[in-house]
C-alpha positions in Angstrom: 0.1 0.0 0.1 1.4 3.4 -1.0 1.9 5.9 1.8 -0.9 8.1 0.2 -3.3 5.4 0.8 -3.0 5.0 4.3 -5.3 6.6 6.6 -4.5 10.1 7.7 -4.0 10.9 11.6 -3.7 14.6 13.0 -1.6 14.3 15.8 -1.9 17.2 18.3 -1.5 15.4 21.7 -0.3 18.3 24.0 0.6 18.1 26.8 1.6 14.6 25.8 3.9 13.5 23.0 4.0 10.5 20.7 7.1 9.5 22.2 5.5 9.6 25.8 2.4 7.4 24.8 4.0 5.0 22.6 7.0 2.6 23.0 9.4 2.9 20.2 8.0 -0.4 18.7 4.4 0.9 19.0 5.3 4.3 17.5 7.0 2.6 14.4 3.9 0.4 14.1 1.7 3.8 14.2 3.8 5.3 11.7 3.8 2.2 9.4 0.0 1.9 9.5 -1.0 5.7 9.2 0.0 9.0 7.7 0.7 11.3 10.7 0.2 15.0 10.5 1.9 16.4 13.4 0.7 20.0 14.7 -0.2 21.9 17.8 -3.8 22.0 19.2 -4.0 25.6 17.9 -2.7 24.7 14.6 -5.2 22.0 13.6 -7.7 24.7 12.3 -5.0 26.1 10.0 -4.1 22.8 8.3 -4.6 22.6 4.6 -8.1 21.7 3.4 -7.1 18.5 1.9 -5.5 17.3 5.3 -8.7 18.2 7.2 -10.8 16.4 4.5 -8.9 13.2 4.7 -8.2 13.1 8.4 -9.8 9.9 10.0 -8.4 10.2 13.5 -7.4 12.9 15.8 -5.0 12.1 18.7 -5.5 14.8 21.2 -7.9 17.4 22.3 -7.5 20.3 20.1 -10.2 23.2 20.1 -12.5 22.5 17.1 -14.8 25.1 15.7 -18.0 24.0 14.0 -16.6 25.4 10.6 -13.5 23.2 11.1 -15.4 20.3 11.9 -17.5 20.8 8.6 -14.3 20.2 6.6 -13.4 17.1 8.3 -15.5 14.8 6.0 -13.8 11.4 6.9 -13.3 12.0 10.7 -14.2 8.9 12.8 -12.8 9.2 16.1 -11.2 11.8 18.5 -8.8 10.2 20.8 -8.3 12.3 23.9 -4.9 11.2 25.4 -5.0 14.2 28.0 -7.9 12.4 29.5 -9.9 15.4 30.8 -12.8 16.2 28.8 -13.2 19.9 28.1 -16.1 21.6 26.3 -13.9 23.0 23.4 -15.6 21.3 20.5 -19.2 20.8 19.1 -19.9 17.5 20.7 -23.6 17.6 19.7 -22.4 17.6 15.9 -19.7 15.0 16.5 -22.3 12.6 18.0 -24.8 13.5 15.4 -22.4 12.5 12.8 -21.5 9.1 14.6 -18.0 10.4 15.4 -16.5 8.8 18.4 -15.0 10.9 21.2 -12.9 8.6 23.4 -10.6 9.1 26.4 -7.7 6.9 27.6 -8.2 7.9 31.2 -8.5 4.3 32.4 -4.8 3.9 32.3 -4.5 6.3 35.4 -7.1 4.5 37.6 -5.0 2.1 39.1 -1.9 4.3 39.7 -4.0 6.9 41.2 -5.9 4.4 43.5 -2.6 2.8 44.7 -1.3 6.4 45.9 -4.6 7.2 47.3 -4.3 4.0 49.3 -0.8 5.0 50.5 -2.2 8.1 51.5 -4.9 6.8 53.7 -2.2 4.5 55.4 0.0 7.3 55.9 -2.6 9.5 57.7 -3.6 6.5 59.8 -0.3 5.7 60.8 1.7 8.9 60.5 4.5 7.1 58.7 5.9 10.4 57.0 6.0 12.2 60.2 7.5 9.4 62.0 10.2 9.3 59.4 10.9 13.2 59.6 11.0 12.7 63.5 13.6 9.8 63.3 15.7 11.8 60.9 16.0 14.6 63.4 16.5 12.4 66.5 13.0 13.3 67.7 11.3 9.8 67.1 8.9 8.4 69.6 9.1 4.7 70.3 6.6 2.0 70.3 3.1 3.2 71.6 4.2 6.6 72.2 4.5 7.0 68.7 0.9 5.9 68.0 -1.2 8.5 69.8 -3.3 9.2 66.8 -2.9 6.0 64.8 -5.8 3.9 63.6 -6.5 1.1 61.6 -7.6 1.1 57.9 -8.8 -2.5 58.2 -12.3 -2.8 59.1 -13.0 0.8 58.8 -16.0 2.7 57.5 -14.9 4.2 54.1 -16.8 6.7 52.0 -16.1 7.1 48.2 -17.4 10.3 46.5 -17.7 9.3 42.8 -17.6 6.0 41.4 -16.0 6.1 37.8 -12.9 4.1 36.7 -11.0 5.5 39.6 -13.5 4.8 42.3 -13.9 1.3 41.0 -10.0 0.7 41.2 -9.9 2.0 44.8 -12.9 -0.1 45.7 -10.8 -3.3 44.4 -7.6 -2.3 46.3 -9.7 -1.8 49.6 -11.3 -5.4 49.5 -8.6 -6.9 51.4 -8.9 -4.4 54.2 -12.3 -5.6 55.0 -13.8 -2.1 54.9 -17.4 -1.1 54.8 -17.5 1.0 51.8 -20.4 3.8 51.1 -20.6 5.5 47.8 -22.2 8.8 46.7 -22.5 9.2 43.0 -25.6 11.0 41.8 -24.9 9.8 38.2 -25.1 6.0 38.9 -28.2 3.9 39.8 -27.9 2.1 43.0 -27.9 -1.2 41.4 -24.6 -0.5 39.7 -23.0 0.3 43.1 -24.5 -2.8 44.9 -23.3 -5.1 42.0 -19.8 -3.7 42.9 -20.0 -4.7 46.4 -20.4 -1.2 47.8 -23.5 0.4 49.7 -25.3 3.4 47.9 -25.6 6.4 50.3 -26.3 10.1 50.4 -23.3 12.5 50.4 -24.4 13.5 54.1 -24.1 9.8 55.1 -20.8 9.5 53.2 -19.3 12.4 55.1 -20.6 11.9 58.6 -20.1 8.2 58.9 -16.7 7.5 57.3 -13.4 7.4 59.1 -11.9 7.7 55.6 -13.4 9.8 52.7 -11.8 9.5 49.2 -12.7 12.1 46.7 -12.6 10.9 43.0 -15.4 12.8 41.3 -14.9 14.6 38.1 -15.3 18.5 38.1 -18.5 19.3 36.3 -20.8 22.4 35.8 -22.9 21.2 38.7 -20.6 20.4 41.5 -17.6 22.9 41.5 -16.8 23.7 45.1 -19.6 21.5 46.5 -17.3 20.3 49.3 -17.0 23.2 51.4 -17.1 24.2 55.2 -20.5 22.6 56.0 -19.3 19.4 54.4 -16.0 19.3 56.6 -18.1 20.1 59.6 -20.3 16.9 59.2 -17.2 14.6 59.2 -16.0 12.6 62.2 -13.6 14.4 64.4 -10.1 13.2 63.0 -11.5 11.5 59.8 -9.2 11.4 56.9 -10.0 13.2 53.7 -8.2 12.2 50.6 -8.7 14.2 47.4 -7.6 12.5 44.3 -9.4 13.8 41.4 -9.7 17.5 40.9 -9.4 20.4 43.4 -12.4 22.2 41.7 -14.8 20.0 43.5 -13.5 21.4 46.9 -13.5 24.8 48.5 -9.7 24.6 49.1 -9.7 27.4 51.9 -12.3 25.6 53.7 -10.5 22.4 53.4 -7.4 24.0 54.8 -9.3 25.5 57.8 -10.9 22.2 58.8 -7.5 20.7 58.8 -6.1 23.8 60.7 -8.9 23.3 63.3 -8.1 19.8 64.0 -11.7 18.7 62.6 -9.9 16.4 60.0 -6.5 15.3 58.4 -6.1 15.6 54.6 -4.0 14.4 51.7 -4.1 15.9 48.0 -2.5 15.2 45.0 -4.2 18.0 43.4 -4.3 21.9 44.1 -6.3 24.9 42.7 -3.2 26.3 40.9 -0.5 23.9 39.5 2.4 24.5 40.1 1.6 25.7 43.4 2.9 29.2 44.4 5.9 28.9 46.9 4.3 30.8 49.6 1.0 28.9 49.6 0.0 28.2 53.1 -0.9 24.4 52.5 2.9 23.8 52.0 3.3 24.1 55.7 0.0 23.1 57.1 0.3 20.2 59.7 -2.1 17.4 59.3 -2.0 17.9 55.5 -0.3 15.3 53.2 0.7 16.8 49.9 1.8 15.2 46.5 2.6 17.2 43.3 -0.2 15.8 41.0 2.0 12.8 40.4 -0.4 9.9 41.3 -1.1 8.7 37.8 2.1 10.1 36.0 3.8 6.7 35.6 5.4 5.8 32.4 3.8 2.4 32.3 0.5 4.2 32.4 1.2 6.5 29.3 2.6 3.6 27.4 -0.7 1.9 27.9 -2.3 4.7 26.1 -0.5 3.9 22.8 -1.7 0.2 23.2 -5.4 1.7 23.7 -5.2 4.1 20.7 -3.6 1.3 18.2 -6.1 -1.4 19.1 -9.1 1.0 18.9 -8.1 2.4 15.7 -7.6 -1.1 14.2 -11.2 -1.9 15.3 -12.6 1.2 13.7 -10.5 0.5 10.5 -12.4 -2.8 10.4 -15.9 -1.0 10.9 -16.3 -2.0 14.5 -16.6 0.4 17.6 -13.9 1.3 20.0 -13.7 -1.0 23.0 -10.5 -0.2 24.8 -11.0 3.6 25.3 -13.7 5.2 27.2 -16.4 6.7 25.2 -17.6 10.3 26.0 -21.5 10.3 26.5 -23.6 13.0 24.9 -25.5 13.5 27.9 -22.5 14.3 30.1 -19.7 15.4 28.0 -20.6 19.2 27.9 -21.0 19.4 31.7 -17.2 18.6 32.2 -15.1 21.3 33.8 -11.9 19.7 34.3 -8.7 21.7 33.6 -6.0 19.8 31.5 -2.8 19.3 33.4 0.0 21.7 32.5 2.9 19.2 32.5 3.1 15.4 32.0 
């Protein structure tokens, strides 16, 4: 097959790169199977008319105006490898034309869940603080070092949100024999029950949990919905672990709840990233910090390449994509997640 006969792919994967999401053999296969036109997200609209007309796939999440989409007669799928859906393209038109919009975010579920579990264990047992005390010769031995320690095993756990990340977290917690309650207004109770968790209201999740994991996406309906009133409902000393997006939390209220001793907290995400050097959360006792690194493992990024290649192969054969997660027409325009600035 001549190169001109190969399906055309527009590659605009920022903040990712093709070298990040593909292994060298995968990338070689990608280039063998497809004609790749590489550009920036902002550069897509300015591509020659024949490139837009021939493009079968887009890898990335570039802004696409209706007039640009109108030129893309052969488009069959947008592969969002950033994984946070933002409302920057005419989704109604895409869906009406039968064009798939998919994300590869599933690759991050297990890595983020594992870090969330580690954060919960640290908040329960004070591992980081004990290590720092040891380094400075101020360690407390035996029971003296466990004045605030507790067990995760057998604890009551709340999960806010039950998408891919919530389900991965649930699987990891199984061995700890926890009672897990879940609040997710987008899921019917039967799906939660089938996953072995108890459907619950937000108030119940907050007030009856020793550990609360927040893994909900930011939408037009829930920005900042966890604030002062929510934290006041939590058990004294309960652990609050934020893993999804800082936008679902009133961050100053979260810091105040930790400062007051109402709860302890951990977060992998923050309102601004990178965080200002003088931001008060940096030195707040009772707050465990991670620099948005929970999912950023090379093995996770490389799984994206597998998903993209396998789903492209399916679509090339007239089948629907199965590895990536398809965006839903009823919810995609509600998403308000901010894409990460760095890999």
